[in-house]
Backbone atoms as SQL, in Angstrom:
CREATE TABLE atoms (id INTEGER PRIMARY KEY, chain TEXT, resi INTEGER, resn TEXT, atom TEXT, x REAL, y REAL, z REAL);
INSERT INTO atoms VALUES
  (1, 'A', 1, 'MET', 'N', 65.011, -63.617, 85.219),
  (2, 'A', 1, 'MET', 'CA', 64.395, -63.072, 86.204),
  (3, 'A', 1, 'MET', 'C', 63.789, -61.848, 85.950),
  (4, 'A', 2, 'ARG', 'N', 64.488, -61.015, 85.423),
  (5, 'A', 2, 'ARG', 'CA', 63.703, -59.665, 84.907),
  (6, 'A', 2, 'ARG', 'C', 62.356, -59.745, 84.224),
  (7, 'A', 3, 'ILE', 'N', 62.729, -60.515, 83.182),
  (8, 'A', 3, 'ILE', 'CA', 61.598, -60.893, 82.162),
  (9, 'A', 3, 'ILE', 'C', 60.236, -61.449, 82.727),
  (10, 'A', 4, 'LYS', 'N', 60.667, -62.560, 83.630),
  (11, 'A', 4, 'LYS', 'CA', 59.587, -62.928, 84.388),
  (12, 'A', 4, 'LYS', 'C', 58.629, -62.030, 85.283),
  (13, 'A', 5, 'GLU', 'N', 59.445, -61.199, 86.069),
  (14, 'A', 5, 'GLU', 'CA', 59.041, -60.233, 86.650),
  (15, 'A', 5, 'GLU', 'C', 58.125, -59.275, 85.875),
  (16, 'A', 6, 'ALA', 'N', 58.618, -58.841, 84.823),
  (17, 'A', 6, 'ALA', 'CA', 58.053, -57.995, 83.924),
  (18, 'A', 6, 'ALA', 'C', 56.679, -58.410, 83.352),
  (19, 'A', 7, 'ILE', 'N', 56.798, -59.801, 83.283),
  (20, 'A', 7, 'ILE', 'CA', 55.490, -60.626, 82.567),
  (21, 'A', 7, 'ILE', 'C', 54.483, -60.577, 83.647),
  (22, 'A', 8, 'ASN', 'N', 54.760, -60.996, 84.846),
  (23, 'A', 8, 'ASN', 'CA', 53.974, -60.816, 85.829),
  (24, 'A', 8, 'ASN', 'C', 53.386, -59.660, 86.105),
  (25, 'A', 9, 'ASN', 'N', 54.317, -58.482, 86.174),
  (26, 'A', 9, 'ASN', 'CA', 53.742, -57.088, 86.528),
  (27, 'A', 9, 'ASN', 'C', 52.810, -56.940, 85.269),
  (28, 'A', 10, 'LEU', 'N', 53.066, -57.382, 84.188),
  (29, 'A', 10, 'LEU', 'CA', 52.114, -56.965, 83.011),
  (30, 'A', 10, 'LEU', 'C', 50.741, -57.509, 83.209),
  (31, 'A', 11, 'LYS', 'N', 50.724, -58.535, 83.546),
  (32, 'A', 11, 'LYS', 'CA', 49.411, -59.685, 83.719),
  (33, 'A', 11, 'LYS', 'C', 48.665, -59.106, 84.936),
  (34, 'A', 12, 'GLU', 'N', 49.406, -58.458, 86.033),
  (35, 'A', 12, 'GLU', 'CA', 49.003, -57.905, 87.111),
  (36, 'A', 12, 'GLU', 'C', 47.927, -56.615, 86.738),
  (37, 'A', 13, 'LYS', 'N', 48.921, -55.763, 86.007),
  (38, 'A', 13, 'LYS', 'CA', 48.242, -54.335, 85.540),
  (39, 'A', 13, 'LYS', 'C', 47.150, -54.948, 84.517),
  (40, 'A', 14, 'PHE', 'N', 47.402, -55.583, 83.514),
  (41, 'A', 14, 'PHE', 'CA', 46.172, -56.092, 82.747),
  (42, 'A', 14, 'PHE', 'C', 44.779, -56.656, 83.391),
  (43, 'A', 15, 'SER', 'N', 44.853, -57.380, 84.298),
  (44, 'A', 15, 'SER', 'CA', 43.992, -58.103, 84.947),
  (45, 'A', 15, 'SER', 'C', 43.275, -56.989, 86.063),
  (46, 'A', 16, 'LYS', 'N', 43.891, -55.831, 86.223),
  (47, 'A', 16, 'LYS', 'CA', 43.329, -54.843, 87.094),
  (48, 'A', 16, 'LYS', 'C', 42.502, -53.887, 86.173),
  (49, 'A', 17, 'TRP', 'N', 43.284, -53.611, 85.071),
  (50, 'A', 17, 'TRP', 'CA', 42.607, -53.020, 83.699),
  (51, 'A', 17, 'TRP', 'C', 41.508, -53.392, 83.143),
  (52, 'A', 18, 'ALA', 'N', 41.344, -54.590, 83.198),
  (53, 'A', 18, 'ALA', 'CA', 40.344, -55.616, 82.691),
  (54, 'A', 18, 'ALA', 'C', 39.059, -55.539, 83.780),
  (55, 'A', 19, 'PHE', 'N', 39.295, -55.723, 85.109),
  (56, 'A', 19, 'PHE', 'CA', 38.442, -55.733, 86.002),
  (57, 'A', 19, 'PHE', 'C', 37.808, -54.310, 86.095),
  (58, 'A', 20, 'ASP', 'N', 38.460, -53.286, 85.873),
  (59, 'A', 20, 'ASP', 'CA', 38.019, -51.780, 86.070),
  (60, 'A', 20, 'ASP', 'C', 37.152, -51.590, 84.674),
  (61, 'A', 21, 'ILE', 'N', 37.267, -52.149, 83.696),
  (62, 'A', 21, 'ILE', 'CA', 36.649, -51.844, 82.537),
  (63, 'A', 21, 'ILE', 'C', 34.990, -52.643, 82.795),
  (64, 'A', 22, 'ALA', 'N', 35.554, -53.932, 83.155),
  (65, 'A', 22, 'ALA', 'CA', 34.341, -54.730, 83.474),
  (66, 'A', 22, 'ALA', 'C', 33.352, -54.200, 84.641),
  (67, 'A', 23, 'SER', 'N', 33.823, -53.663, 85.618),
  (68, 'A', 23, 'SER', 'CA', 32.999, -53.089, 86.714),
  (69, 'A', 23, 'SER', 'C', 32.017, -51.769, 86.229),
  (70, 'A', 24, 'HIS', 'N', 32.917, -51.127, 85.052),
  (71, 'A', 24, 'HIS', 'CA', 32.050, -49.908, 84.463),
  (72, 'A', 24, 'HIS', 'C', 31.643, -50.260, 83.135),
  (73, 'A', 25, 'ILE', 'N', 30.963, -51.237, 82.794),
  (74, 'A', 25, 'ILE', 'CA', 30.713, -51.653, 81.634),
  (75, 'A', 25, 'ILE', 'C', 29.840, -50.706, 80.585),
  (76, 'A', 26, 'PHE', 'N', 28.966, -50.167, 81.171),
  (77, 'A', 26, 'PHE', 'CA', 27.982, -49.227, 80.509),
  (78, 'A', 26, 'PHE', 'C', 28.778, -48.215, 79.940),
  (79, 'A', 27, 'LEU', 'N', 29.509, -47.585, 80.883),
  (80, 'A', 27, 'LEU', 'CA', 30.513, -46.128, 80.492),
  (81, 'A', 27, 'LEU', 'C', 31.429, -46.788, 79.670),
  (82, 'A', 28, 'SER', 'N', 32.358, -47.811, 79.536),
  (83, 'A', 28, 'SER', 'CA', 32.970, -48.479, 78.648),
  (84, 'A', 28, 'SER', 'C', 32.379, -48.647, 77.365),
  (85, 'A', 29, 'LEU', 'N', 31.215, -49.331, 77.164),
  (86, 'A', 29, 'LEU', 'CA', 30.392, -49.419, 75.978),
  (87, 'A', 29, 'LEU', 'C', 29.893, -48.092, 75.321),
  (88, 'A', 30, 'MET', 'N', 29.899, -47.332, 76.111),
  (89, 'A', 30, 'MET', 'CA', 29.488, -45.465, 75.638),
  (90, 'A', 30, 'MET', 'C', 30.734, -45.018, 74.877),
  (91, 'A', 31, 'ILE', 'N', 31.955, -45.144, 75.899),
  (92, 'A', 31, 'ILE', 'CA', 33.107, -44.428, 75.071),
  (93, 'A', 31, 'ILE', 'C', 33.424, -45.495, 73.777),
  (94, 'A', 32, 'ALA', 'N', 33.225, -46.660, 73.803),
  (95, 'A', 32, 'ALA', 'CA', 33.422, -47.386, 72.467),
  (96, 'A', 32, 'ALA', 'C', 32.750, -46.809, 71.453),
  (97, 'A', 33, 'PHE', 'N', 31.341, -46.719, 71.831),
  (98, 'A', 33, 'PHE', 'CA', 30.362, -46.433, 70.951),
  (99, 'A', 33, 'PHE', 'C', 30.597, -45.173, 70.150),
  (100, 'A', 34, 'VAL', 'N', 31.295, -44.140, 71.123),
  (101, 'A', 34, 'VAL', 'CA', 31.388, -42.692, 70.532),
  (102, 'A', 34, 'VAL', 'C', 32.915, -42.659, 69.700),
  (103, 'A', 35, 'VAL', 'N', 33.632, -43.528, 70.076),
  (104, 'A', 35, 'VAL', 'CA', 35.112, -43.764, 69.363),
  (105, 'A', 35, 'VAL', 'C', 34.586, -44.423, 67.888),
  (106, 'A', 36, 'VAL', 'N', 33.748, -45.236, 67.763),
  (107, 'A', 36, 'VAL', 'CA', 33.261, -45.979, 66.421),
  (108, 'A', 36, 'VAL', 'C', 32.830, -44.933, 65.818),
  (109, 'A', 37, 'LEU', 'N', 31.662, -44.205, 66.275),
  (110, 'A', 37, 'LEU', 'CA', 30.804, -43.236, 65.714),
  (111, 'A', 37, 'LEU', 'C', 31.747, -42.132, 65.037),
  (112, 'A', 38, 'ALA', 'N', 32.728, -41.751, 65.941),
  (113, 'A', 38, 'ALA', 'CA', 33.551, -40.668, 65.401),
  (114, 'A', 38, 'ALA', 'C', 34.423, -41.077, 64.133),
  (115, 'A', 39, 'VAL', 'N', 35.119, -42.171, 64.279),
  (116, 'A', 39, 'VAL', 'CA', 35.678, -42.868, 63.041),
  (117, 'A', 39, 'VAL', 'C', 35.229, -42.992, 61.779),
  (118, 'A', 40, 'THR', 'N', 33.677, -43.332, 62.062),
  (119, 'A', 40, 'THR', 'CA', 32.768, -43.686, 60.961),
  (120, 'A', 40, 'THR', 'C', 32.491, -42.188, 60.081),
  (121, 'A', 41, 'ALA', 'N', 32.261, -41.321, 61.109),
  (122, 'A', 41, 'ALA', 'CA', 31.988, -39.990, 60.628),
  (123, 'A', 41, 'ALA', 'C', 33.280, -39.592, 59.890),
  (124, 'A', 42, 'LEU', 'N', 34.220, -39.789, 60.423),
  (125, 'A', 42, 'LEU', 'CA', 35.764, -39.363, 59.386),
  (126, 'A', 42, 'LEU', 'C', 35.783, -39.926, 58.378),
  (127, 'A', 43, 'VAL', 'N', 35.368, -41.353, 58.307),
  (128, 'A', 43, 'VAL', 'CA', 35.585, -42.004, 56.969),
  (129, 'A', 43, 'VAL', 'C', 34.500, -41.435, 55.723),
  (130, 'A', 44, 'PHE', 'N', 33.492, -41.339, 56.271),
  (131, 'A', 44, 'PHE', 'CA', 32.507, -40.664, 55.727),
  (132, 'A', 44, 'PHE', 'C', 32.785, -39.398, 55.107),
  (133, 'A', 45, 'TYR', 'N', 33.097, -38.785, 55.843),
  (134, 'A', 45, 'TYR', 'CA', 33.847, -37.397, 55.534),
  (135, 'A', 45, 'TYR', 'C', 34.581, -37.368, 54.214),
  (136, 'A', 46, 'ILE', 'N', 35.839, -38.203, 54.651),
  (137, 'A', 46, 'ILE', 'CA', 37.030, -38.479, 53.726),
  (138, 'A', 46, 'ILE', 'C', 36.425, -38.929, 52.406),
  (139, 'A', 47, 'TYR', 'N', 35.479, -39.962, 52.262),
  (140, 'A', 47, 'TYR', 'CA', 35.227, -40.613, 50.902),
  (141, 'A', 47, 'TYR', 'C', 33.724, -40.006, 50.346),
  (142, 'A', 48, 'VAL', 'N', 32.936, -39.294, 51.000),
  (143, 'A', 48, 'VAL', 'CA', 31.734, -39.035, 50.315),
  (144, 'A', 48, 'VAL', 'C', 32.007, -37.487, 50.398),
  (145, 'A', 49, 'LEU', 'N', 31.888, -36.922, 51.597),
  (146, 'A', 49, 'LEU', 'CA', 31.643, -35.334, 51.558),
  (147, 'A', 49, 'LEU', 'C', 32.884, -34.461, 50.873),
  (148, 'A', 50, 'ALA', 'N', 33.978, -34.845, 51.152),
  (149, 'A', 50, 'ALA', 'CA', 35.323, -34.121, 50.604),
  (150, 'A', 50, 'ALA', 'C', 35.548, -34.021, 49.234),
  (151, 'A', 51, 'PRO', 'N', 35.133, -35.346, 48.515),
  (152, 'A', 51, 'PRO', 'CA', 35.041, -35.275, 47.005),
  (153, 'A', 51, 'PRO', 'C', 34.001, -34.760, 46.227),
  (154, 'A', 52, 'GLN', 'N', 32.844, -34.512, 46.972),
  (155, 'A', 52, 'GLN', 'CA', 31.640, -33.720, 46.598),
  (156, 'A', 52, 'GLN', 'C', 32.000, -32.152, 46.625),
  (157, 'A', 53, 'ASN', 'N', 32.820, -31.654, 47.736),
  (158, 'A', 53, 'ASN', 'CA', 33.355, -30.308, 47.703),
  (159, 'A', 53, 'ASN', 'C', 34.400, -29.868, 46.740),
  (160, 'A', 54, 'ARG', 'N', 35.152, -30.764, 46.422),
  (161, 'A', 54, 'ARG', 'CA', 36.318, -30.585, 45.283),
  (162, 'A', 54, 'ARG', 'C', 35.686, -30.349, 44.069),
  (163, 'A', 55, 'GLY', 'N', 34.738, -31.000, 43.694),
  (164, 'A', 55, 'GLY', 'CA', 34.134, -30.831, 42.475),
  (165, 'A', 55, 'GLY', 'C', 34.701, -31.999, 41.375),
  (166, 'A', 56, 'ILE', 'N', 34.307, -32.144, 40.491),
  (167, 'A', 56, 'ILE', 'CA', 34.649, -33.136, 39.316),
  (168, 'A', 56, 'ILE', 'C', 35.465, -32.179, 38.419),
  (169, 'A', 57, 'GLU', 'N', 36.860, -32.846, 37.999),
  (170, 'A', 57, 'GLU', 'CA', 37.640, -32.186, 37.218),
  (171, 'A', 57, 'GLU', 'C', 37.474, -32.864, 35.749),
  (172, 'A', 58, 'ILE', 'N', 37.340, -31.931, 34.791),
  (173, 'A', 58, 'ILE', 'CA', 36.889, -32.673, 33.486),
  (174, 'A', 58, 'ILE', 'C', 38.027, -32.200, 32.676),
  (175, 'A', 59, 'SER', 'N', 38.585, -33.240, 31.988),
  (176, 'A', 59, 'SER', 'CA', 39.643, -33.142, 31.050),
  (177, 'A', 59, 'SER', 'C', 39.439, -32.955, 29.679),
  (178, 'A', 60, 'ASP', 'N', 40.241, -31.913, 29.146),
  (179, 'A', 60, 'ASP', 'CA', 39.881, -31.631, 27.573),
  (180, 'A', 60, 'ASP', 'C', 40.170, -32.621, 26.647),
  (181, 'A', 61, 'LYS', 'N', 40.861, -33.633, 26.943),
  (182, 'A', 61, 'LYS', 'CA', 41.141, -34.772, 26.049),
  (183, 'A', 61, 'LYS', 'C', 39.893, -35.635, 25.870),
  (184, 'A', 62, 'SER', 'N', 39.927, -35.808, 24.359),
  (185, 'A', 62, 'SER', 'CA', 38.536, -36.552, 24.158),
  (186, 'A', 62, 'SER', 'C', 38.987, -38.073, 24.043),
  (187, 'A', 63, 'LEU', 'N', 38.068, -39.094, 24.326),
  (188, 'A', 63, 'LEU', 'CA', 38.405, -40.253, 24.250),
  (189, 'A', 63, 'LEU', 'C', 38.618, -41.034, 22.893),
  (190, 'A', 64, 'ILE', 'N', 39.603, -41.734, 22.705),
  (191, 'A', 64, 'ILE', 'CA', 40.006, -42.369, 21.651),
  (192, 'A', 64, 'ILE', 'C', 39.541, -43.761, 21.647),
  (193, 'A', 65, 'LEU', 'N', 39.024, -44.402, 20.598),
  (194, 'A', 65, 'LEU', 'CA', 38.872, -45.561, 20.779),
  (195, 'A', 65, 'LEU', 'C', 39.444, -46.386, 19.629),
  (196, 'A', 66, 'LYS', 'N', 40.150, -47.270, 20.046),
  (197, 'A', 66, 'LYS', 'CA', 41.073, -48.100, 19.178),
  (198, 'A', 66, 'LYS', 'C', 39.970, -49.217, 18.578),
  (199, 'A', 67, 'GLU', 'N', 39.699, -49.092, 17.337),
  (200, 'A', 67, 'GLU', 'CA', 38.625, -50.159, 16.838),
  (201, 'A', 67, 'GLU', 'C', 39.209, -51.515, 16.574),
  (202, 'A', 68, 'GLU', 'N', 40.485, -51.661, 16.259),
  (203, 'A', 68, 'GLU', 'CA', 41.092, -52.894, 16.250),
  (204, 'A', 68, 'GLU', 'C', 40.779, -53.669, 17.453),
  (205, 'A', 69, 'LEU', 'N', 41.532, -52.949, 18.601),
  (206, 'A', 69, 'LEU', 'CA', 41.422, -53.716, 20.116),
  (207, 'A', 69, 'LEU', 'C', 40.021, -53.949, 20.366),
  (208, 'A', 70, 'TYR', 'N', 39.133, -53.089, 20.192),
  (209, 'A', 70, 'TYR', 'CA', 37.479, -53.242, 20.325),
  (210, 'A', 70, 'TYR', 'C', 37.111, -54.568, 19.637),
  (211, 'A', 71, 'ASN', 'N', 37.493, -54.435, 18.465),
  (212, 'A', 71, 'ASN', 'CA', 36.947, -55.664, 17.609),
  (213, 'A', 71, 'ASN', 'C', 37.502, -56.998, 18.301),
  (214, 'A', 72, 'GLU', 'N', 39.023, -57.068, 18.585),
  (215, 'A', 72, 'GLU', 'CA', 39.401, -58.393, 19.069),
  (216, 'A', 72, 'GLU', 'C', 38.643, -58.637, 20.509),
  (217, 'A', 73, 'LEU', 'N', 38.598, -57.570, 21.304),
  (218, 'A', 73, 'LEU', 'CA', 37.712, -57.866, 22.595),
  (219, 'A', 73, 'LEU', 'C', 36.534, -58.457, 22.451),
  (220, 'A', 74, 'LEU', 'N', 35.408, -57.712, 21.510),
  (221, 'A', 74, 'LEU', 'CA', 34.255, -58.153, 21.124),
  (222, 'A', 74, 'LEU', 'C', 34.309, -59.643, 20.675),
  (223, 'A', 75, 'LYS', 'N', 35.373, -60.226, 19.871),
  (224, 'A', 75, 'LYS', 'CA', 35.428, -61.527, 19.393),
  (225, 'A', 75, 'LYS', 'C', 35.900, -62.437, 20.518),
  (226, 'A', 76, 'ILE', 'N', 36.334, -61.928, 21.365),
  (227, 'A', 76, 'ILE', 'CA', 36.848, -62.646, 22.480),
  (228, 'A', 76, 'ILE', 'C', 35.358, -62.888, 23.491),
  (229, 'A', 77, 'TRP', 'N', 34.568, -61.856, 23.593),
  (230, 'A', 77, 'TRP', 'CA', 33.409, -62.144, 24.446),
  (231, 'A', 77, 'TRP', 'C', 32.539, -62.646, 23.727),
  (232, 'A', 78, 'GLU', 'N', 32.585, -62.817, 22.328),
  (233, 'A', 78, 'GLU', 'CA', 31.346, -63.861, 21.661),
  (234, 'A', 78, 'GLU', 'C', 31.894, -65.027, 21.732),
  (235, 'A', 79, 'LYS', 'N', 33.094, -65.479, 21.910),
  (236, 'A', 79, 'LYS', 'CA', 33.616, -66.713, 21.945),
  (237, 'A', 79, 'LYS', 'C', 32.934, -67.262, 23.485),
  (238, 'A', 80, 'HIS', 'N', 33.424, -66.557, 24.302),
  (239, 'A', 80, 'HIS', 'CA', 33.031, -66.895, 25.581),
  (240, 'A', 80, 'HIS', 'C', 31.441, -66.815, 26.003),
  (241, 'A', 81, 'GLU', 'N', 30.732, -66.052, 25.075),
  (242, 'A', 81, 'GLU', 'CA', 29.401, -66.320, 24.907),
  (243, 'A', 81, 'GLU', 'C', 28.756, -67.546, 24.515),
  (244, 'A', 82, 'GLU', 'N', 29.648, -68.136, 23.238),
  (245, 'A', 82, 'GLU', 'CA', 29.338, -69.251, 22.726),
  (246, 'A', 82, 'GLU', 'C', 29.521, -70.526, 23.722),
  (247, 'A', 83, 'ASP', 'N', 30.882, -70.584, 24.435),
  (248, 'A', 83, 'ASP', 'CA', 31.234, -71.482, 25.292),
  (249, 'A', 83, 'ASP', 'C', 30.205, -71.608, 26.375),
  (250, 'A', 84, 'PHE', 'N', 29.612, -70.343, 26.970),
  (251, 'A', 84, 'PHE', 'CA', 28.885, -70.352, 28.001),
  (252, 'A', 84, 'PHE', 'C', 27.553, -71.011, 27.647),
  (253, 'A', 85, 'GLN', 'N', 27.073, -70.901, 26.084),
  (254, 'A', 85, 'GLN', 'CA', 25.895, -71.398, 25.825),
  (255, 'A', 85, 'GLN', 'C', 25.904, -72.871, 25.683),
  (256, 'A', 86, 'LYS', 'N', 27.107, -73.455, 25.104),
  (257, 'A', 86, 'LYS', 'CA', 27.396, -74.748, 25.011),
  (258, 'A', 86, 'LYS', 'C', 27.358, -75.482, 26.219),
  (259, 'A', 87, 'ALA', 'N', 27.826, -74.741, 27.380),
  (260, 'A', 87, 'ALA', 'CA', 28.127, -75.358, 28.847),
  (261, 'A', 87, 'ALA', 'C', 26.633, -75.460, 29.362),
  (262, 'A', 88, 'ASP', 'N', 25.573, -74.670, 28.841),
  (263, 'A', 88, 'ASP', 'CA', 24.280, -74.479, 29.500),
  (264, 'A', 88, 'ASP', 'C', 23.551, -75.758, 28.837),
  (265, 'A', 89, 'GLN', 'N', 23.989, -76.020, 27.817),
  (266, 'A', 89, 'GLN', 'CA', 23.290, -77.022, 27.113),
  (267, 'A', 89, 'GLN', 'C', 23.586, -78.454, 27.515),
  (268, 'A', 90, 'LYS', 'N', 24.808, -78.666, 28.015),
  (269, 'A', 90, 'LYS', 'CA', 25.364, -79.825, 28.287),
  (270, 'A', 90, 'LYS', 'C', 24.768, -80.303, 29.763),
  (271, 'A', 91, 'GLU', 'N', 24.558, -81.841, 29.751),
  (272, 'A', 91, 'GLU', 'CA', 23.922, -82.241, 31.158),
  (273, 'A', 91, 'GLU', 'C', 25.053, -82.936, 31.734),
  (274, 'A', 92, 'TYR', 'N', 24.944, -82.386, 33.051),
  (275, 'A', 92, 'TYR', 'CA', 26.227, -82.807, 33.865),
  (276, 'A', 92, 'TYR', 'C', 25.575, -83.686, 34.885),
  (277, 'A', 93, 'LEU', 'N', 26.292, -84.435, 35.508),
  (278, 'A', 93, 'LEU', 'CA', 25.721, -85.551, 36.584),
  (279, 'A', 93, 'LEU', 'C', 25.645, -84.717, 37.950),
  (280, 'A', 94, 'ASN', 'N', 24.751, -85.204, 38.828),
  (281, 'A', 94, 'ASN', 'CA', 24.468, -84.421, 40.096),
  (282, 'A', 94, 'ASN', 'C', 25.528, -85.298, 40.889),
  (283, 'A', 95, 'PRO', 'N', 26.429, -84.144, 41.544),
  (284, 'A', 95, 'PRO', 'CA', 27.656, -84.799, 42.441),
  (285, 'A', 95, 'PRO', 'C', 26.986, -84.986, 43.711),
  (286, 'A', 96, 'PHE', 'N', 25.864, -84.590, 44.055),
  (287, 'A', 96, 'PHE', 'CA', 25.144, -84.819, 45.560),
  (288, 'A', 96, 'PHE', 'C', 24.153, -86.158, 45.540),
  (289, 'A', 97, 'LYS', 'N', 23.886, -86.599, 44.168),
  (290, 'A', 97, 'LYS', 'CA', 23.044, -87.962, 44.198),
  (291, 'A', 97, 'LYS', 'C', 24.053, -89.216, 44.142),
  (292, 'A', 98, 'SER', 'N', 23.749, -89.947, 44.751),
  (293, 'A', 98, 'SER', 'CA', 24.791, -91.203, 44.588),
  (294, 'A', 98, 'SER', 'C', 24.218, -91.949, 43.637),
  (295, 'A', 99, 'PRO', 'N', 24.848, -92.443, 42.665),
  (296, 'A', 99, 'PRO', 'CA', 24.379, -93.252, 41.599),
  (297, 'A', 99, 'PRO', 'C', 23.536, -94.580, 42.076),
  (298, 'A', 100, 'VAL', 'N', 22.447, -94.772, 41.306),
  (299, 'A', 100, 'VAL', 'CA', 21.809, -95.898, 41.821),
  (300, 'A', 100, 'VAL', 'C', 22.571, -97.312, 40.999),
  (301, 'A', 101, 'PRO', 'N', 22.807, -98.098, 41.853),
  (302, 'A', 101, 'PRO', 'CA', 23.330, -99.307, 40.808),
  (303, 'A', 101, 'PRO', 'C', 22.420, -99.954, 40.152),
  (304, 'A', 102, 'LYS', 'N', 22.777, -100.378, 38.953),
  (305, 'A', 102, 'LYS', 'CA', 21.624, -101.233, 38.117),
  (306, 'A', 102, 'LYS', 'C', 21.864, -102.616, 38.558),
  (307, 'A', 103, 'GLU', 'N', 20.562, -102.928, 38.606),
  (308, 'A', 103, 'GLU', 'CA', 20.282, -104.454, 38.972),
  (309, 'A', 103, 'GLU', 'C', 20.393, -105.612, 37.690),
  (310, 'A', 104, 'PRO', 'N', 21.147, -106.426, 37.848),
  (311, 'A', 104, 'PRO', 'CA', 21.388, -107.308, 36.837),
  (312, 'A', 104, 'PRO', 'C', 19.683, -108.010, 36.674),
  (313, 'A', 105, 'GLU', 'N', 19.618, -107.881, 35.125),
  (314, 'A', 105, 'GLU', 'CA', 18.296, -108.453, 34.677),
  (315, 'A', 105, 'GLU', 'C', 18.384, -110.005, 35.116),
  (316, 'A', 106, 'GLU', 'N', 17.109, -110.240, 35.424),
  (317, 'A', 106, 'GLU', 'CA', 17.121, -111.928, 35.731),
  (318, 'A', 106, 'GLU', 'C', 16.694, -112.650, 34.473),
  (319, 'A', 107, 'GLU', 'N', 17.122, -113.761, 34.241),
  (320, 'A', 107, 'GLU', 'CA', 17.114, -114.558, 33.292),
  (321, 'A', 107, 'GLU', 'C', 15.793, -115.290, 33.373),
  (322, 'A', 108, 'LEU', 'N', 15.123, -115.224, 32.269),
  (323, 'A', 108, 'LEU', 'CA', 13.861, -116.095, 32.489),
  (324, 'A', 108, 'LEU', 'C', 14.012, -117.500, 31.836),
  (325, 'A', 109, 'THR', 'N', 14.094, -118.443, 32.619),
  (326, 'A', 109, 'THR', 'CA', 14.406, -119.763, 31.923),
  (327, 'A', 109, 'THR', 'C', 13.180, -120.645, 32.008),
  (328, 'A', 110, 'GLU', 'N', 12.792, -121.390, 31.075),
  (329, 'A', 110, 'GLU', 'CA', 11.655, -122.113, 31.165),
  (330, 'A', 110, 'GLU', 'C', 11.922, -123.429, 31.240);
């Protein structure tokens, strides 16, 4: 009983709340626009302006390149490139075109 009453009470409040928003639609849209603009400005500040103000941190460690791993990676890339070139040369059937059935050749009899 209490659950049904609570649900009905909630439905009643929601319908009044929805009606109030709908009756003042312009004001509601302006408030929503301001909220979205504020959130956008906050995200822009966090991800664009704040990192620029902090500056770039430069580490003293130099980059060490392991030539063996680089050569292995280069071989893999070359193999993928060869496979890609082979696939480019192969002719595939068009899956969107229905195959035309071949008509049997008519026998010429005299």
